[in-house]
Legacy VTK file of the C-alpha trace (Angstrom):
# vtk DataFile Version 3.0
C-alpha trace
ASCII
DATASET POLYDATA
POINTS 461 float
168.090 0.873 12.320
171.077 -0.147 14.364
171.999 3.455 14.998
168.507 4.178 16.220
168.574 1.270 18.617
171.983 2.178 19.996
170.915 5.779 20.641
167.903 4.682 22.715
168.406 4.373 26.517
168.593 1.009 28.229
165.192 -0.327 29.310
165.130 -2.671 32.313
162.799 -5.616 32.225
162.274 -5.988 36.024
158.732 -5.706 37.479
159.767 -2.930 39.898
161.476 -0.795 37.308
159.794 1.989 35.401
160.525 3.981 32.347
162.794 6.966 33.188
161.183 8.908 30.388
157.769 8.626 32.090
156.634 11.575 34.290
157.148 11.105 38.034
154.077 9.654 39.677
152.678 11.029 42.936
153.371 8.956 46.014
150.346 7.950 48.076
151.159 9.130 51.622
147.771 8.347 53.150
145.529 10.615 55.198
147.318 13.318 57.153
144.444 14.156 59.496
145.082 10.979 61.465
147.942 10.202 63.756
149.081 7.195 61.751
149.786 9.543 58.842
151.903 11.927 60.917
155.053 9.761 60.712
154.961 9.871 56.914
154.580 13.658 56.999
158.196 14.788 56.792
160.068 17.417 54.893
159.220 21.076 54.305
155.552 20.538 55.125
156.456 19.292 58.615
158.677 22.305 59.234
155.907 24.602 58.020
153.439 22.938 60.432
155.863 23.368 63.355
156.436 27.004 62.459
152.677 27.626 62.335
152.243 25.959 65.722
155.034 28.048 67.274
153.520 31.198 65.788
150.057 30.457 67.201
151.542 29.663 70.615
153.467 32.955 70.587
150.295 34.863 69.640
148.384 33.205 72.494
151.156 34.101 74.964
151.108 37.751 73.856
147.328 37.889 74.196
147.473 36.467 77.708
150.296 38.745 78.839
149.513 42.071 77.150
145.972 41.662 75.840
147.046 41.795 72.190
149.989 41.591 69.837
153.058 43.538 70.938
153.671 44.708 67.367
150.314 46.472 67.389
150.923 48.222 70.723
151.896 51.937 70.566
155.296 53.055 71.795
153.773 54.979 74.703
152.203 51.801 76.011
155.509 49.866 75.974
158.215 52.400 76.881
158.634 55.686 78.714
161.657 57.954 79.119
163.070 58.214 82.628
164.731 61.628 82.936
165.406 61.401 86.664
162.999 64.213 87.489
159.820 62.929 89.159
157.682 65.962 88.283
158.821 65.963 84.682
158.265 62.225 84.378
154.796 62.594 85.916
153.888 65.296 83.388
155.339 63.276 80.572
153.370 60.198 81.623
150.187 62.312 81.885
149.917 62.061 85.653
150.326 58.291 85.800
152.113 57.050 88.876
154.025 53.844 89.238
151.781 51.160 90.751
152.732 49.473 93.971
154.140 45.980 94.085
151.133 44.647 96.000
148.780 46.029 93.320
150.798 44.353 90.581
150.592 41.019 92.397
146.805 41.255 92.736
146.287 42.032 89.066
145.269 39.082 86.849
148.055 37.570 84.786
145.946 36.754 81.745
144.448 39.462 79.551
142.236 36.987 77.713
138.618 37.136 78.977
137.178 34.036 80.622
135.096 31.729 78.413
131.388 32.365 78.459
129.361 30.031 80.648
126.470 28.879 78.501
124.525 27.339 81.387
124.561 30.639 83.299
122.734 32.382 80.433
119.982 29.812 80.021
116.538 31.136 80.866
113.696 28.805 81.903
110.828 28.756 79.384
112.950 30.790 76.967
111.277 29.217 73.938
107.808 30.019 75.275
108.773 33.612 76.071
110.284 34.006 72.586
107.074 32.809 70.923
105.065 35.170 73.129
107.303 38.119 72.193
106.995 37.324 68.482
103.204 37.088 68.862
102.919 40.540 70.447
105.335 42.007 67.876
102.998 40.887 65.119
100.051 42.337 67.062
101.908 45.617 67.574
102.304 45.981 63.809
98.497 45.926 63.590
98.130 48.449 66.419
97.080 45.943 69.111
98.926 46.196 72.428
98.687 44.048 75.580
96.484 45.189 78.430
99.380 46.159 80.706
100.893 48.342 77.955
97.531 50.041 77.280
97.035 50.809 80.963
100.577 52.200 81.201
100.050 54.527 78.239
96.700 55.698 79.634
98.342 56.437 82.981
101.093 58.377 81.237
98.518 60.405 79.324
96.681 61.226 82.529
99.932 62.205 84.217
100.911 64.470 81.300
98.217 66.970 82.358
99.918 69.601 84.487
98.619 69.791 88.040
98.886 72.553 90.550
101.728 71.941 92.912
100.717 71.765 96.513
102.863 73.467 99.116
105.297 71.160 100.841
103.909 69.818 104.082
106.074 70.354 107.074
107.473 66.978 108.106
106.530 65.050 104.967
108.384 66.498 101.967
110.411 69.161 103.696
114.039 68.730 102.508
115.324 70.463 105.627
113.795 67.980 108.045
116.010 65.617 110.032
115.830 61.846 110.138
113.217 60.195 112.349
111.845 56.753 113.175
108.568 56.065 111.336
107.579 53.441 113.913
108.191 55.656 116.934
105.329 56.902 119.106
105.892 60.509 117.964
107.058 61.425 114.463
106.393 64.310 112.023
103.986 62.197 109.974
101.518 61.989 112.868
101.504 65.690 113.768
99.149 66.625 110.927
96.602 64.051 112.157
96.488 65.184 115.782
93.046 66.192 117.104
91.051 64.438 114.366
88.464 61.703 114.840
89.893 58.182 115.075
86.989 56.651 113.128
87.441 59.224 110.346
91.168 58.552 110.132
90.593 54.788 110.096
87.987 54.904 107.317
89.926 57.378 105.151
93.123 55.271 105.489
95.080 58.207 106.852
95.976 56.577 110.132
99.154 54.584 110.084
98.467 50.875 110.196
99.622 49.214 113.355
102.491 46.944 112.579
101.854 43.402 113.831
104.315 41.996 116.305
104.956 38.895 114.196
106.735 41.013 111.568
109.509 41.672 114.056
110.114 37.959 114.593
112.849 36.227 112.637
112.013 32.988 110.827
115.016 31.323 112.444
117.325 31.929 115.394
120.367 30.799 113.409
123.048 33.484 112.961
123.326 35.123 109.546
127.099 34.552 109.350
128.590 31.537 111.080
132.240 31.617 112.068
134.143 28.583 110.840
136.021 26.299 113.178
139.530 27.381 114.261
140.964 24.508 112.242
139.764 26.137 109.012
142.093 29.152 109.254
145.123 29.474 106.993
147.544 28.860 109.870
145.727 26.642 112.401
147.221 24.925 115.390
147.767 21.198 115.326
144.964 20.453 117.810
142.375 22.623 115.996
143.269 21.161 112.601
143.027 17.591 113.926
139.618 18.391 115.464
138.378 19.672 112.086
139.730 16.567 110.341
137.936 14.376 112.904
134.669 16.230 112.220
135.050 15.735 108.457
135.901 12.071 109.078
132.703 11.582 111.079
130.671 13.126 108.252
132.216 10.736 105.723
131.626 7.777 108.054
127.958 8.761 108.368
127.600 8.887 104.585
129.348 5.536 104.215
127.069 4.023 106.865
123.961 5.189 104.998
125.282 3.756 101.729
126.072 0.421 103.417
122.571 0.372 104.915
120.980 0.797 101.491
123.245 -1.880 99.989
122.391 -4.236 102.846
118.676 -3.756 102.259
119.071 -4.453 98.552
121.435 -7.401 98.988
119.989 -10.904 98.736
120.384 -12.740 102.092
122.968 -15.500 102.152
121.504 -18.978 101.899
118.473 -17.816 99.940
117.669 -20.086 97.056
117.494 -18.081 93.881
114.542 -18.705 91.561
115.176 -20.899 88.549
113.332 -21.224 85.271
111.512 -24.343 86.491
110.349 -22.675 89.723
109.183 -19.592 87.816
107.273 -21.757 85.321
105.703 -23.755 88.155
104.646 -20.547 89.922
103.100 -19.165 86.748
101.170 -22.416 86.144
99.581 -22.444 89.607
95.838 -23.050 89.206
96.084 -23.974 85.527
96.991 -27.674 86.001
94.223 -29.860 87.631
95.209 -31.353 90.951
95.372 -35.131 91.626
92.224 -37.103 92.605
93.777 -38.673 95.696
91.682 -36.519 97.993
88.454 -37.745 96.403
89.147 -41.349 97.477
89.275 -40.412 101.128
86.001 -41.063 102.960
84.554 -38.234 105.056
84.554 -38.716 108.788
81.141 -39.556 110.301
79.455 -36.745 112.116
78.109 -37.454 115.590
74.400 -38.121 115.735
71.996 -36.600 118.201
71.929 -39.553 120.685
75.715 -39.524 120.877
75.911 -35.702 121.435
76.983 -34.505 124.901
74.742 -32.032 126.682
76.297 -29.479 129.042
73.978 -27.793 131.566
74.828 -24.835 133.811
74.872 -25.474 137.598
71.753 -24.338 139.415
72.299 -21.557 141.984
70.575 -21.926 145.342
68.664 -19.000 146.869
70.388 -17.243 149.833
68.684 -17.154 153.193
67.916 -14.051 155.259
70.714 -14.904 157.740
73.351 -15.128 154.926
72.300 -11.804 153.484
72.425 -10.138 156.943
75.915 -11.476 157.649
77.230 -10.285 154.232
75.797 -6.812 154.886
77.450 -6.644 158.333
80.764 -7.750 156.817
80.607 -4.976 154.179
79.807 -2.345 156.831
82.702 -3.544 159.007
85.145 -3.334 156.073
83.938 0.215 155.310
84.407 1.309 158.949
87.885 -0.189 159.055
88.895 1.581 155.812
87.636 4.971 157.073
89.413 4.481 160.425
92.645 3.634 158.605
92.354 6.776 156.444
91.734 8.956 159.539
94.745 7.422 161.288
96.904 8.097 158.236
95.774 11.763 158.155
96.728 12.164 161.812
100.122 10.659 161.077
100.644 13.084 158.139
100.816 16.005 160.620
104.139 14.657 161.860
105.467 14.460 158.209
105.095 18.136 157.286
108.870 18.670 156.979
109.293 15.630 154.716
106.262 16.652 152.645
107.636 20.191 152.248
110.903 18.720 150.978
109.046 16.481 148.504
107.020 19.459 147.235
110.178 21.518 146.685
111.805 18.621 144.828
108.708 18.184 142.702
108.674 21.912 141.812
112.395 21.788 140.959
111.755 18.824 138.659
108.929 20.720 136.955
111.200 23.742 136.419
113.914 21.511 135.004
111.474 19.906 132.572
110.146 23.321 131.532
113.674 24.598 130.848
114.486 21.439 128.913
111.377 21.921 126.765
112.301 25.564 126.098
115.872 24.611 125.194
114.589 21.877 122.886
112.185 24.337 121.259
114.987 26.916 120.751
117.237 24.271 119.250
114.396 23.208 116.938
113.768 26.835 115.895
117.440 27.165 114.946
117.184 24.153 112.600
115.994 24.566 108.994
112.345 23.695 108.431
110.705 21.724 105.653
109.519 24.489 103.306
109.291 22.559 100.040
109.593 19.167 98.440
113.354 19.037 99.055
115.109 18.694 102.376
117.923 20.978 103.465
121.359 19.424 103.153
124.365 20.816 105.009
127.174 22.001 102.720
130.422 20.080 102.603
133.123 21.116 105.050
135.953 23.192 103.593
138.935 21.339 104.977
142.495 20.843 103.797
144.657 17.868 104.603
147.910 18.190 106.496
149.993 18.030 103.327
147.791 20.672 101.637
148.327 23.413 104.237
150.059 26.466 102.784
153.283 27.805 104.242
152.313 31.437 103.688
149.287 33.518 102.806
150.578 34.019 99.251
150.430 30.307 98.439
147.052 29.765 100.115
144.453 28.164 97.838
140.884 29.467 98.200
138.288 27.010 99.459
134.532 27.187 98.859
132.495 30.012 97.358
131.042 33.123 99.011
127.978 33.048 96.737
127.241 29.390 97.581
127.776 30.096 101.295
125.211 32.957 101.248
122.758 30.841 99.270
123.005 28.022 101.834
122.673 30.548 104.664
119.324 31.743 103.246
118.100 28.143 103.146
119.336 27.415 106.677
117.550 30.509 108.060
114.235 29.564 106.338
114.304 32.645 104.087
114.082 30.555 100.911
113.234 26.921 100.328
115.890 24.393 99.241
115.902 24.324 95.472
117.763 22.847 92.528
118.756 24.244 89.170
116.081 23.844 86.502
116.818 20.968 84.142
116.464 21.608 80.434
115.289 18.504 78.580
115.456 18.206 74.825
112.394 16.943 73.018
114.494 15.429 70.295
117.658 13.409 70.303
120.781 15.317 69.330
122.559 13.775 66.379
126.310 14.258 66.240
127.948 14.218 62.813
131.716 14.086 62.560
132.901 16.121 59.607
135.932 15.092 57.692
137.643 18.461 58.046
137.346 18.331 61.871
137.673 14.613 62.430
138.691 13.662 65.920
142.258 12.449 66.214
142.392 8.908 67.555
145.326 8.161 69.795
LINES 1 462
461 0 1 2 3 4 5 6 7 8 9 10 11 12 13 14 15 16 17 18 19 20 21 22 23 24 25 26 27 28 29 30 31 32 33 34 35 36 37 38 39 40 41 42 43 44 45 46 47 48 49 50 51 52 53 54 55 56 57 58 59 60 61 62 63 64 65 66 67 68 69 70 71 72 73 74 75 76 77 78 79 80 81 82 83 84 85 86 87 88 89 90 91 92 93 94 95 96 97 98 99 100 101 102 103 104 105 106 107 108 109 110 111 112 113 114 115 116 117 118 119 120 121 122 123 124 125 126 127 128 129 130 131 132 133 134 135 136 137 138 139 140 141 142 143 144 145 146 147 148 149 150 151 152 153 154 155 156 157 158 159 160 161 162 163 164 165 166 167 168 169 170 171 172 173 174 175 176 177 178 179 180 181 182 183 184 185 186 187 188 189 190 191 192 193 194 195 196 197 198 199 200 201 202 203 204 205 206 207 208 209 210 211 212 213 214 215 216 217 218 219 220 221 222 223 224 225 226 227 228 229 230 231 232 233 234 235 236 237 238 239 240 241 242 243 244 245 246 247 248 249 250 251 252 253 254 255 256 257 258 259 260 261 262 263 264 265 266 267 268 269 270 271 272 273 274 275 276 277 278 279 280 281 282 283 284 285 286 287 288 289 290 291 292 293 294 295 296 297 298 299 300 301 302 303 304 305 306 307 308 309 310 311 312 313 314 315 316 317 318 319 320 321 322 323 324 325 326 327 328 329 330 331 332 333 334 335 336 337 338 339 340 341 342 343 344 345 346 347 348 349 350 351 352 353 354 355 356 357 358 359 360 361 362 363 364 365 366 367 368 369 370 371 372 373 374 375 376 377 378 379 380 381 382 383 384 385 386 387 388 389 390 391 392 393 394 395 396 397 398 399 400 401 402 403 404 405 406 407 408 409 410 411 412 413 414 415 416 417 418 419 420 421 422 423 424 425 426 427 428 429 430 431 432 433 434 435 436 437 438 439 440 441 442 443 444 445 446 447 448 449 450 451 452 453 454 455 456 457 458 459 460
């Protein structure tokens, strides 16, 4: 018994000690998909993770630079033998010539295609169109086609019947004819109709329709392409660049002024007493609480009786005598004679003012011409402005301006500003060719529910 005890290993009795004969237990390191578990992740697993990250970064670099892995590229795509003979090298490289330096600079650096823009591929009423297409697919299985498809097939069947070819008319389908103006007074299309009755040509629709003059009018006098200010060039002068900055500053000040105006209208005036709960309750209870009976105790004022009323009578006019009427008539006749004599004297005096009157007439005509020119200039300026074609108003695009510290030293380092497509789109709106519009908004009928999976849990910093 003693020998058995002595051969056994020493067993510690401490609470933190364990039996060395027991199998090693696994240490709880915690979750590794969170950042707080990264510090505990050390050892060969950490090195393996770093190696995987370096490998993926190297693969991404190769895809951006060469469009794929270099190990998978053929030898002809990576190397070529330079023998010193240009003709031999050209034949060996299958006629490929060395590209110029400027062409290499303009080529894109990344071989990875750009990510797909999902919003650019959205189609309005796509769900409705999809249901409609599925409906007609089910109908097509039963042999039922839409009306437009039936008419198209009938027209194709009618056109399948061979027809006798007519000889080519001189001036219409002659391939040897020269170019001509279809709107000119004389053209080959009108020669076949010469000498025929006008009424017959009008009723048979063979006479060319007279083009109305309004079709030649432009909807706006604004130029199709506007030249930007001199300060917007890549190497502007100091004065031109400062003028462009001042223009952009005025635009921002105008926007800030409009925002301040709206805030001022919505702001509560200073000194205004804000409503409290008591005042709101009192306002809501108006008419519900009976008023005090103090007014009932007051006695009504006595109304005046008929004997005390005051009677007002109009003054009585006396009848005029014959002498008064005769004198008034003579006075009116004398005033009329004096007025006519004064007008005749003024007309005689006007003969001596012909030179001054001629000068006044010329000044008056000059003023009329000036007003007419001002009205025409105002009308032309109004025609050049965009009109209200829809529910939205036209808004000028933002100015493409760079600050003084953003100006490039050379054309190579110049950063592009604006977009040609957006500039053309705004030009169509400014010239009244299309109405101002906005991108269609797609609204979901249901609320999107986001579920965070454990395998792709977001890392919290």
